[in-house]
N, C-alpha and C positions, 0 to 999 in steps of 0.2 A: 527641168531647170531644180537644183536644191540648192537650198541655202541654208546654212550651216550657223550655229549657230554655241552661246555659252556664256554662264553667268561670268562676276570679277571674277574669283575663284577657279574655273574653268571646270567644278564639280558636275555643275547642271549642264547638260550640252542637249543640241537638239538638232533635229534638222526637218525644215520644210519642203514639201516633192513639190512640184506640177506652181501654178499657176494659186497665186492668194486671191482674195475673196477682197480684199482691197486696203490698204495702208493710209493711215490719218491721223493727225492731231487728236488728244484728247487734254480740254482744260478743266474739268469735273474736277470740283473738289476730292473728290475721292480718289481719284487716280494719282493726281497728284500729289494726298502726302502717303498716297502708297509707296509710291517713289523718290517722296524727296526733289520734287522739281515742278516747274514753273508749271509745265505742260509735259505730254506722254506723247511720242511716237508710238504706234502700234500697226503690226499686222494681222489682219484679220485673214486667220487660216482655215481650210475646210478641214474639220476633225474626220478622222483616217489617210490625210494626208501627211502626217508631221509623227515624227517617235522621239523619242527620249534616246542617247546616245549613250548621256553619262547616268549619273542619278536622278532619282527621279525628285523633283521639287516637296519640298513641303508647302502644305496648304491651307491658309487662312480664309473662314467663309465672314469678308468684310461687312457684309451683312444679307437677311435673308434671297437666298437663290443665286449668290456672286460671289467667286472663289476666284483668289490671288494664292497666285503660286512665286513662292522663293527659295533661293538656298538657303539650306541653313546651317551650313558652314561660311559663310559668304556674307548673307543678308540681301542679296540682289534681288529685286523684284526681276519675274522672268513671266507668266505669263497671267491672262485676266479669262476668266470663264466667267457668263452667267444662262441661268435658266430663260433671258428674254432674247436670248442669241441662240439658238438650239443649232448643234451640227457647226459652229465654227470657234476654232479658242484665240485670241489676241495677245500675241507676242513683243515685246518689248526691243521696238526694232533698231534699237542702238546696240541689241548684245549679238545682232549677225557679224558676223566674223565680214564679213563688207557691206557695212550700212546700207554705201551708196550705191546697192542694189535694186534697194527699194525708191521708187518716188511716192511722199506723199497725195492725194490727190482730192481728203476729205477732211473736214474740220469739224470735228464734235464737242457739242457742248459750251459754243462758242461768246455765248452769254455767261458764263464763269470765268473768262478770263480773267487772269487781274489786273487791276484796276493799270499798274505800274509798266505794264509792257504795251507799247505801242500797240494801233490797230494796223499800223504796215509792218510788222514784225513779221518774217514769215512766221506762218503759221497761226499766226492770230484771223491773220482777213481771211484774201481768200489764196487760194492754192494752186 
């Protein structure tokens, strides 16, 4: 299975080949701020099984050992990678051409969920 995705303007594009490691919602403050969203849904994909098909994103080291990729043209957040998770890159599921092709089954940093998000809101409690 090949999943294709791209940023808002289409300059940064990518393909994910084969199965992913996981799909999940992240509620941590860093991911929320990096994406400007109440939570972020990521596809954790094995390195070596994805590739850039457009321009490569610019990279910002948000904290030591943590990198966030974004489009230098439109500013869209594209990926997260960390020394804590070697061998995989986390792509924003919303950038997939068909975001419905993946189903979240994990929740990360639920303890950092924004207080105004009800616990029964999809992605806040159990998936």
